[in-house]
C-alpha positions in Angstrom: -56.1 1.7 -28.0 -56.0 5.1 -29.4 -58.7 4.7 -32.0 -61.0 3.7 -29.1 -60.0 6.6 -27.1 -61.0 9.0 -30.0 -57.3 9.8 -31.0 -56.1 9.5 -34.6 -53.6 6.6 -34.9 -52.1 4.3 -37.3 -53.7 0.8 -37.0 -52.3 -2.6 -36.7 -53.7 -5.1 -39.4 -51.7 -8.1 -38.5 -49.1 -9.6 -36.2 -47.2 -12.6 -37.3 -45.0 -14.4 -34.9 -42.0 -16.5 -36.0 -40.5 -19.7 -34.4 -37.1 -18.3 -35.6 -35.1 -16.6 -32.8 -33.8 -13.0 -33.0 -30.9 -11.7 -31.1 -31.5 -8.3 -29.5 -30.1 -5.7 -27.2 -33.3 -4.1 -26.0 -31.6 -1.5 -23.6 -28.5 -1.0 -25.7 -26.4 -1.9 -22.7 -24.6 -5.1 -24.2 -27.1 -7.5 -22.5 -28.1 -9.4 -25.7 -31.0 -11.8 -25.5 -32.7 -14.2 -27.5 -36.5 -13.6 -28.4 -39.0 -14.7 -31.0 -39.0 -12.9 -34.3 -42.2 -11.1 -35.1 -43.6 -8.7 -37.8 -46.2 -6.2 -37.3 -48.1 -4.8 -40.3 -49.5 -1.2 -39.6 -51.9 0.8 -41.8 -52.4 4.6 -42.0 -54.0 7.1 -44.6 -50.4 8.3 -45.1 -46.9 7.8 -43.9 -45.7 11.1 -45.0 -44.0 13.1 -42.1 -42.4 16.3 -41.6 -39.0 14.7 -42.2 -40.2 13.6 -45.7 -40.1 17.3 -46.7 -37.1 18.4 -44.6 -34.8 16.0 -46.3 -35.8 17.3 -49.6 -35.2 20.9 -48.7 -31.8 20.1 -47.2 -30.7 18.3 -50.3 -31.9 21.0 -52.6 -34.5 18.8 -54.4 -37.0 21.6 -54.6 -38.9 20.3 -57.6 -39.5 17.0 -55.8 -40.5 18.9 -52.7 -43.1 20.8 -54.7 -44.4 17.6 -56.4 -44.7 15.8 -53.1 -46.6 18.7 -51.3 -48.8 19.1 -54.3 -49.6 15.2 -54.1 -50.2 15.4 -50.2 -52.4 18.3 -50.4 -54.5 16.9 -53.3 -54.8 13.5 -51.7 -55.4 14.4 -48.2 -56.3 18.1 -47.9 -59.0 18.2 -50.4 -60.6 21.5 -49.0 -57.4 23.4 -50.2 -57.6 24.5 -53.9 -54.8 23.0 -55.9 -54.6 26.3 -57.7 -54.7 28.5 -54.7 -51.6 30.6 -54.7 -51.6 30.5 -50.9 -52.0 26.8 -50.7 -48.8 26.0 -48.7 -49.7 28.7 -46.3 -53.1 27.1 -45.8 -51.4 23.6 -45.6 -49.1 24.7 -42.9 -52.1 26.3 -40.9 -53.9 23.1 -41.1 -51.0 20.9 -39.9 -50.3 23.4 -37.3 -54.0 23.2 -35.8 -54.2 19.5 -36.2 -50.8 18.9 -34.6 -51.7 21.1 -31.6 -55.2 19.3 -31.2 -53.5 15.9 -31.5 -50.7 16.5 -28.7 -53.6 18.1 -26.5 -55.5 14.9 -26.9 -52.4 12.7 -26.0 -52.2 14.7 -22.7 -55.8 14.2 -22.0 -55.3 10.4 -22.0 -51.7 10.6 -20.3 -50.1 9.3 -23.5 -46.4 9.9 -23.9 -45.1 9.0 -27.6 -41.8 8.5 -26.5 -39.9 9.6 -29.7 -41.2 12.8 -30.9 -38.7 13.9 -33.6 -39.7 15.3 -36.9 -39.4 11.8 -38.6 -42.1 10.6 -36.4 -44.5 13.3 -36.8 -47.2 12.8 -39.4 -48.2 15.5 -41.9 -51.8 14.3 -41.3 -51.6 14.5 -37.5 -51.8 10.7 -37.1 -50.2 9.1 -34.0 -47.5 6.8 -35.5 -44.0 5.4 -35.0 -44.6 5.1 -31.1 -42.2 2.3 -30.1 -41.1 3.2 -26.5 -44.4 4.9 -25.7 -46.3 4.8 -22.4 -49.4 5.7 -20.6 -48.5 7.6 -17.5 -49.5 6.0 -14.3 -48.7 8.4 -11.5 -49.2 12.0 -12.7 -45.7 13.4 -13.4 -45.1 16.0 -16.1 -41.5 14.6 -16.3 -42.6 11.0 -17.2 -40.4 9.6 -19.8 -41.5 6.3 -21.3 -38.2 5.7 -23.2 -35.3 4.4 -21.1 -32.9 5.6 -24.0 -34.0 9.2 -23.4 -31.7 10.2 -20.6 -32.2 13.8 -21.0 -36.1 13.7 -20.9 -36.3 15.5 -24.2 -39.4 13.7 -25.0 -41.1 13.7 -21.5 -44.8 13.8 -21.4 -44.7 17.5 -20.2 -42.3 18.5 -23.1 -44.6 17.2 -25.9 -46.3 20.4 -26.6 -43.0 22.4 -27.0 -41.5 19.5 -29.1 -44.5 19.9 -31.3 -43.8 23.6 -31.7 -40.2 22.8 -32.5 -41.1 20.3 -35.2 -43.6 22.7 -36.7 -40.8 25.3 -36.9 -38.7 22.7 -38.8 -41.7 22.2 -41.2 -41.8 25.9 -41.8 -38.1 25.9 -42.6 -38.7 23.1 -45.1 -41.6 25.0 -46.9 -39.5 28.2 -46.8 -38.0 27.8 -50.4 -41.6 27.5 -51.8 -43.0 30.6 -50.2 -42.9 34.3 -51.0 -41.7 36.9 -48.4 -45.4 37.7 -47.7 -46.2 34.0 -47.3 -43.4 33.5 -45.1 -44.5 36.4 -42.9 -48.1 34.9 -42.8 -46.9 31.4 -41.8 -44.5 32.9 -39.1 -47.6 34.6 -37.6 -49.5 31.3 -37.8 -46.7 29.6 -36.0 -46.9 32.3 -33.2 -50.5 31.1 -32.6 -49.6 27.6 -31.9 -49.3 27.9 -28.0 -52.9 29.6 -27.9 -54.4 27.0 -30.0 -52.8 24.0 -28.0 -53.8 25.6 -24.6 -57.3 26.3 -25.8 -57.7 22.6 -26.9 -56.1 21.4 -23.7 -58.3 23.4 -21.7 -61.6 22.1 -23.5 -60.6 18.5 -23.0 -59.7 18.8 -19.3 -63.0 20.8 -18.9 -64.8 17.8 -20.4 -62.8 15.4 -18.2 -64.1 17.2 -15.1 -67.6 17.4 -16.4 -67.8 21.2 -16.8 -70.4 22.8 -19.1 -70.0 26.4 -20.4 -67.0 28.6 -19.7 -66.0 30.3 -16.4 -63.0 32.5 -15.7 -61.5 30.1 -13.0 -61.8 26.9 -15.0 -58.0 27.0 -15.8 -57.2 27.4 -12.1 -59.4 24.4 -11.0 -57.9 22.1 -13.6 -54.2 23.3 -12.7 -54.9 22.9 -9.1 -56.2 19.4 -9.5 -52.9 18.4 -11.6 -50.9 20.1 -8.9 -52.4 17.9 -6.4 -51.9 14.8 -8.4 -48.4 15.6 -9.0 -47.7 16.1 -5.3 -49.4 12.9 -4.2 -48.5 10.7 -7.1 -52.0 10.1 -7.9 -52.9 7.8 -10.9 -53.7 9.8 -13.9 -56.2 7.7 -15.7 -58.0 6.3 -12.5 -58.3 9.7 -10.7 -60.2 11.3 -13.5 -62.2 7.9 -13.9 -63.0 7.7 -10.4 -64.0 11.4 -10.4 -66.6 10.3 -13.1 -67.9 7.4 -11.0 -68.0 9.0 -7.4 -71.1 10.6 -6.3 -70.8 14.3 -5.3 -72.1 13.6 -1.7 -69.4 10.9 -1.5 -66.6 13.3 -2.8 -67.7 16.1 -0.2 -67.3 13.6 2.6 -63.9 12.8 1.5 -63.8 9.1 2.7 -63.4 6.6 0.0 -63.9 2.9 -0.4 -60.8 0.8 -1.3 -62.3 0.5 -5.0 -61.6 4.3 -5.2 -57.9 3.9 -4.5 -56.9 6.7 -6.8 -59.1 9.3 -5.1 -58.0 8.0 -1.7 -54.4 8.6 -2.7 -55.5 12.2 -3.9 -57.2 12.9 -0.7 -54.0 12.7 1.3 -53.2 16.0 0.1 -53.6 18.8 2.7 -55.3 21.0 0.1 -57.7 18.3 -1.2 -60.7 19.7 0.4 -59.8 23.1 -0.7 -60.0 21.8 -4.2 -63.1 19.8 -3.7 -65.0 22.9 -2.5 -64.0 24.7 -5.7 -65.0 21.7 -7.9 -68.5 21.3 -6.2 -69.1 25.2 -6.4 -68.3 25.2 -10.2 -70.5 22.1 -10.8 -73.4 23.5 -9.0 -73.5 26.6 -11.2 -74.3 24.2 -14.1 -78.1 24.7 -14.6 -80.4 21.6 -14.7 -77.7 19.2 -14.3 -78.1 15.9 -12.2 -75.2 13.8 -10.7 -76.1 11.0 -13.1 -75.7 13.2 -16.1 -72.6 14.5 -14.9 -71.2 11.0 -14.4 -72.5 9.9 -17.7 -70.8 12.8 -19.3 -67.5 12.2 -17.8 -67.4 8.4 -18.3 -67.7 8.9 -21.8 -64.2 10.9 -22.0 -62.4 9.3 -19.1 -61.3 5.8 -20.0 -61.2 3.1 -17.3 -58.7 1.2 -19.2 -55.5 2.2 -20.9 -52.6 0.0 -22.2 -50.3 0.2 -19.2 -46.9 -1.3 -19.7 -47.5 -3.9 -17.0 -50.5 -5.2 -18.7 -48.5 -5.5 -22.1 -45.7 -7.2 -20.2 -48.0 -9.8 -18.7 -49.6 -10.6 -22.1 -45.9 -10.8 -23.6 -44.8 -13.3 -20.9 -47.7 -15.5 -21.8 -47.4 -15.2 -25.4 -43.8 -16.1 -25.3 -45.2 -19.6 -24.0 -47.7 -19.7 -26.7 -50.6 -18.6 -24.6 -52.2 -15.7 -26.3 -55.2 -15.5 -23.9 -54.2 -12.2 -22.4 -53.4 -10.6 -25.7 -57.1 -11.6 -26.8 -58.2 -10.1 -23.5 -56.3 -6.9 -23.9 -57.7 -6.4 -27.7 -61.2 -6.8 -26.3 -60.7 -4.6 -23.3 -59.2 -1.9 -25.3 -61.9 -1.8 -27.8 -64.3 -0.5 -25.3 -62.1 1.4 -22.8 -64.9 3.6 -21.4 -67.0 0.6 -20.4 -66.6 -1.4 -17.3 -65.7 -5.0 -18.1 -66.1 -8.0 -16.0 -62.9 -9.8 -17.2 -60.9 -6.7 -17.3 -61.8 -6.0 -13.7 -60.9 -9.7 -12.7 -57.4 -9.2 -14.5 -56.8 -6.0 -12.3 -56.7 -3.6 -15.2 -58.5 -1.0 -13.2 -56.6 -1.7 -9.9 -53.5 -0.1 -8.4 -50.6 -1.3 -10.6 -48.6 -4.0 -9.1 -45.2 -3.1 -7.4 -43.1 -4.8 -10.2 -44.6 -2.6 -12.8 -42.3 0.1 -11.6 -39.5 -1.8 -12.6 -40.3 -2.0 -16.4 -38.5 -0.1 -18.8 -39.0 0.2 -22.6 -36.7 1.4 -25.4 -36.8 1.8 -29.2 -36.0 -1.9 -29.3 -38.7 -3.1 -26.9 
């Protein structure tokens, strides 16, 4: 999914299913079940992660740390000169920028990684090791996809701060290789993370709303909408998608057909009309912009389909009976997530999630 929603990710090369049963405790509660064994083979440009450097610093293997860093820079950060005395500072700055951009992109598609520790954060800002992940349905900053995460440490709304924490750990790992001046520079770079993240978040959500140019109140319009979504439990993916599909005249009237179910949920908020007026006024100030152009622009950044847990569960239940038809359908659908597809519509992939979807839970062993 991620590659096709323009987010950098590792890729699945193959999935091999075995007839041999495996005993597993998926929710760590003692309820052991028998499942079919399977092996997934994933590919990425690099599997080195923040934890790869952390462990070397902690064990005092500084020669190995330097060798590994130099290798990563030479192989994957070719614009950084290998003889540059400040190469580790430049490397840190690049990783920080790309990490901030990656997490902002996760947020723009409602993706919660699930286990954002330093050992699951790529030095190349590739999304990987996302086992108990989830795409948020009802907008909720406290959404936690991983049932094992009792404290909500890796809730979707905490991801940006967790990114900052992980970058602090990266800087600690680099510290033995930095001069005092380089350490000061790197600490200043670290302080710039919140601004870099918020700027990218702002750009992405402006695009999701079809805005062109910059206006002072854009952040307020975005925050206002997210607050309405939170209060009404409006579906994250389909609220933005349906804003991409509805005409502005229909939006102004505020009465929506059943197919616009997410907007209908949103419109129950007492301040919905206030937000619509702000939104329409903002769009009206874009020169030479037609409704069709706005819709086209927005539909290119707001997916109609994401891999919701209930969709995966439905495919899994069939696959356990050797019926891989829905696996094939999901693969086809998610390769073109921005395009309306007849088969996907028949399967209900853009419809309101079924009631049983709320009971689904995933863990690191799902």
